[in-house]
ZATORFI-646618 format. One line per field, with one value per residue (C-alpha): residue number from 1; residue in three letters; y, z, x. Coordinates in Angstrom, 2 decimals. Each point is the difference from the previous one (the first is absolute). Layout:
pos <- (NUM_...)
code <- (ala_...)
c2 <- (Y_...)
c3 <- (Z_...)
c1 <- (X_...)
END
This chain:
pos <- (1_2_3_4_5_6_7_8_9_10_11_12_13_14_15_16_17_18_19_20_21_22_23_24_25_26_27_28_29_30_31_32_33_34_35_36_37_38_39_40_41_42_43_44_45_46_47_48_49_50_51_52_53_54_55_56_57_58_59_60_61_62_63_64_65_66_67_68_69_70_71_72_73_74_75_76_77_78_79_80_81_82_83_84_85_86_87_88_89_90_91_92_93_94_95_96_97_98_99_100_101_102_103_104_105_106_107_108_109_110_111_112_113_114_115_116_117_118_119_120_121_122_123_124_125_126_127_128_129_130_131_132_133_134_135_136_137_138_139_140_141_142_143_144_145_146_147_148_149_150_151_152_153_154_155_156_157_158_159_160_161_162_163_164_165_166_167_168_169_170_171_172_173_174_175_176_177_178_179_180_181_182_183_184_185_186_187_188_189_190_191_192_193_194_195_196_197_198_199_200_201_202_203_204_205_206_207_208_209)
code <- (met_asn_ala_pro_glu_ile_phe_phe_val_gly_asp_asp_ala_leu_ala_val_lys_val_ala_ala_arg_ala_ala_arg_his_ala_leu_ala_ala_ala_leu_arg_ala_ser_gly_gln_trp_val_asp_val_val_pro_gly_lys_gly_glu_val_thr_val_gln_phe_asp_pro_leu_ala_ile_pro_pro_ser_gln_ala_glu_ala_leu_leu_arg_gln_gln_ala_glu_asp_ile_pro_glu_thr_glu_asp_ile_pro_ala_gln_thr_ile_thr_leu_his_met_gln_ala_asp_asp_ala_ala_ala_pro_asp_leu_ala_arg_ile_ala_ala_glu_asn_gly_leu_thr_pro_glu_ala_phe_leu_ala_arg_ile_ala_ala_ser_pro_leu_ile_val_asp_met_met_gly_phe_thr_ala_gly_phe_ala_tyr_val_ala_gly_val_asp_pro_ala_leu_val_ala_pro_arg_leu_asp_thr_pro_arg_gln_arg_val_pro_ala_gly_ser_val_gly_met_ile_ser_gly_gln_leu_gly_leu_tyr_ala_leu_ala_gly_pro_ala_gly_trp_pro_val_ile_gly_arg_ile_ala_glu_pro_leu_phe_asp_ala_arg_arg_glu_thr_pro_phe_thr_leu_asp_ala_gly_val_arg_ile_arg_leu_leu_ile_glu_arg)
c2 <- (-45.68_0.48_2.49_0.46_3.29_-1.17_2.48_-0.28_1.06_0.26_-3.41_-2.24_0.54_0.44_1.72_-1.16_2.31_-1.08_2.24_-2.25_-0.50_-3.40_-1.03_1.87_-2.08_-3.45_1.04_0.39_-2.86_-2.42_1.90_-0.96_-3.54_-0.99_0.46_1.36_3.70_1.03_2.62_0.93_3.47_1.04_4.29_2.19_-1.17_-1.90_-3.19_-0.37_-2.80_-0.49_-2.64_-1.65_1.40_-2.10_-3.00_1.07_2.50_2.91_-1.04_-3.24_1.77_2.51_-3.03_-1.95_2.69_0.88_-3.32_-0.57_3.54_-1.19_-2.65_2.00_1.76_3.72_-0.11_1.58_-3.41_-2.26_-1.20_1.60_-1.08_1.83_0.38_1.38_2.92_1.87_3.86_1.61_3.71_1.41_3.04_-1.21_-2.55_2.87_3.40_1.43_-1.35_2.23_3.17_-1.45_-1.67_3.73_1.44_-2.84_1.21_-2.97_-1.71_-2.21_-2.72_0.58_0.53_-3.02_-1.82_1.23_-1.33_-3.59_0.04_0.67_-3.26_0.34_-1.87_0.09_2.09_-0.36_-0.23_3.53_2.25_-2.26_-3.66_-1.02_3.10_-0.80_2.49_-1.15_1.42_0.21_2.25_2.04_2.83_2.74_-0.04_2.53_0.02_2.03_-1.27_1.71_3.49_-1.75_-3.15_-2.15_-1.84_-2.90_-1.92_-3.28_-2.96_-0.91_3.55_0.76_3.10_1.81_1.96_0.98_-3.34_-2.47_-1.58_-0.41_-3.25_0.85_-3.43_1.18_3.05_2.66_3.45_1.20_2.72_-0.91_0.44_-2.82_-1.01_-2.98_-3.37_-3.56_-1.80_-3.76_0.63_0.30_-0.96_-2.88_-1.28_-3.68_-0.44_-1.58_2.97_2.53_2.65_-0.47_2.28_-0.54_1.56_-1.25_-0.67_0.66_1.64_-0.12_2.52_-0.29_3.55_0.43_2.70)
c3 <- (73.43_0.80_-2.87_-2.36_-2.09_-3.54_-3.02_-3.77_-2.15_-3.10_-1.81_0.90_3.32_3.41_3.26_3.85_2.05_2.62_2.77_2.00_-2.52_1.21_-0.97_-3.19_-1.05_1.41_-1.75_-3.63_0.60_0.96_-3.59_-1.74_1.04_-0.61_-3.55_-0.72_-1.24_-2.77_1.88_3.97_0.68_3.62_0.62_2.61_1.63_-1.88_-2.17_-3.79_-1.75_-3.86_-1.34_-3.33_-0.38_-2.89_2.27_3.14_0.45_2.07_3.22_0.30_-0.35_2.73_2.10_-0.01_0.64_2.70_1.51_-0.53_2.02_2.70_1.22_0.18_3.65_0.02_2.20_-0.26_1.48_-3.27_-0.45_-3.09_-1.88_0.69_-2.69_0.88_-2.60_0.42_-1.00_-1.12_1.39_-1.19_-1.78_-3.39_1.00_2.08_-1.76_2.83_3.19_1.26_-0.87_1.46_3.25_0.64_-1.06_3.40_1.99_-0.38_-0.89_-3.11_2.28_2.47_-2.69_-1.67_3.52_0.60_-3.63_0.87_3.76_-1.72_-0.92_-3.41_-1.67_-4.33_0.22_-3.80_-3.48_-1.22_-3.26_-2.08_-0.54_3.59_1.35_3.84_2.52_3.53_2.83_3.74_-0.16_3.41_-0.61_1.59_-2.92_-2.63_-3.98_-2.30_-3.63_-2.35_-1.73_-3.51_-0.05_-1.47_-3.52_0.84_3.16_-0.12_1.18_3.26_0.96_2.96_0.74_2.59_1.14_3.74_1.35_-3.14_-2.34_-3.30_-1.73_-3.66_-1.56_-3.47_-1.05_-0.75_1.05_3.68_1.85_3.01_2.11_-0.43_3.57_-1.53_-2.15_0.43_-0.84_-0.77_-3.49_0.44_-3.23_-1.95_-3.20_0.33_3.04_-0.09_2.55_-1.77_2.80_3.66_1.73_0.18_2.63_3.32_0.16_3.02_-0.44_1.93_-1.31_0.89_-0.81_-1.63_-0.07)
c1 <- (-89.00_-3.09_-2.59_2.62_-0.69_0.30_-0.48_0.20_3.16_-1.44_-1.71_2.48_1.67_-0.88_1.45_-0.06_0.94_2.56_1.11_3.17_2.58_1.01_-3.64_-0.16_3.26_-1.15_-3.34_2.11_2.19_-3.12_-1.60_2.53_0.41_-3.66_0.54_-3.03_0.69_1.54_2.23_0.30_1.35_0.58_-0.47_0.32_-3.04_-1.79_1.22_-1.63_-1.02_-0.79_-2.46_-0.67_-3.78_-0.35_0.71_-1.40_-3.38_1.20_-2.78_1.97_3.54_-1.11_-1.73_3.23_2.44_-2.43_0.06_4.06_0.64_-2.16_2.46_3.18_-0.05_0.52_3.13_3.97_1.06_0.30_3.15_1.77_3.03_3.19_3.23_3.13_1.29_3.30_0.11_3.32_-0.09_2.97_0.79_-1.35_-2.78_-1.18_-0.27_-2.33_0.53_2.18_-2.35_-2.74_1.49_0.99_-3.33_-1.31_2.81_2.19_3.38_-0.25_0.74_-2.76_-2.53_0.16_0.45_-3.87_-0.81_1.44_-1.67_-3.24_-2.86_0.44_-2.78_-1.17_-3.33_-0.63_1.76_-0.23_0.20_2.47_0.52_1.69_0.10_-0.91_-1.60_1.61_-1.70_0.98_2.65_0.73_-2.36_2.07_2.08_-1.62_1.73_-2.24_0.06_2.94_-1.24_1.27_-0.28_2.89_-0.48_1.90_1.29_1.43_-1.85_0.13_-0.16_-1.74_-2.05_-1.55_-2.86_-1.30_-1.37_1.07_2.87_-0.88_2.35_0.48_0.76_0.89_1.82_-2.00_-1.24_-0.37_-1.36_0.55_3.57_1.83_2.15_1.49_0.26_-1.00_2.47_-1.69_-2.15_-3.51_-0.60_1.15_-2.29_1.76_-2.27_-2.98_-0.92_2.44_-1.23_1.58_-2.46_-3.78_-2.64_0.06_3.66_1.90_3.51_3.27_2.02_3.91_1.32_3.80_2.45)
END
């Protein structure tokens, strides 16, 4: 990456703009592996790092981030980890599937086939712990947010709005139409890394009706 654009986000954080999704995820992984940052958070178009201003002056932190960012190529060809998940799509697990499929002029089976064929990748982790924003959904498929959000959906629920899926690792409120539920646990407190998904992971979705 040449001449990365870097800016401060408060007194102890910096963000670097990275347009290419794969490069953004590769940079985040490299920054975490360096062990030089308090936290590393990839977003939609940037990677944000937190540093300890008592341990490293802001100017040095900026120079360090710039050096590390320049080592990451701006490309979409960087390999990514792939994980296979099984999605249940019966009436109980997918309360909005039939309606959303009909609004797209498709049967539920045809709608799900397009979802499964999409190049799915976790773009970033979201508004609650373990929530995964999954990009790559067939852009021809349209789904608006619910007029009235549900107060609670089960852990593993798969929401969809136009262009992306939302995977709920934990039970909680949901404003997206729910089209399925992941069979595998997306959170396990007993694991060293409790959440299954992270930004940059590609998803192979196997759907069961």
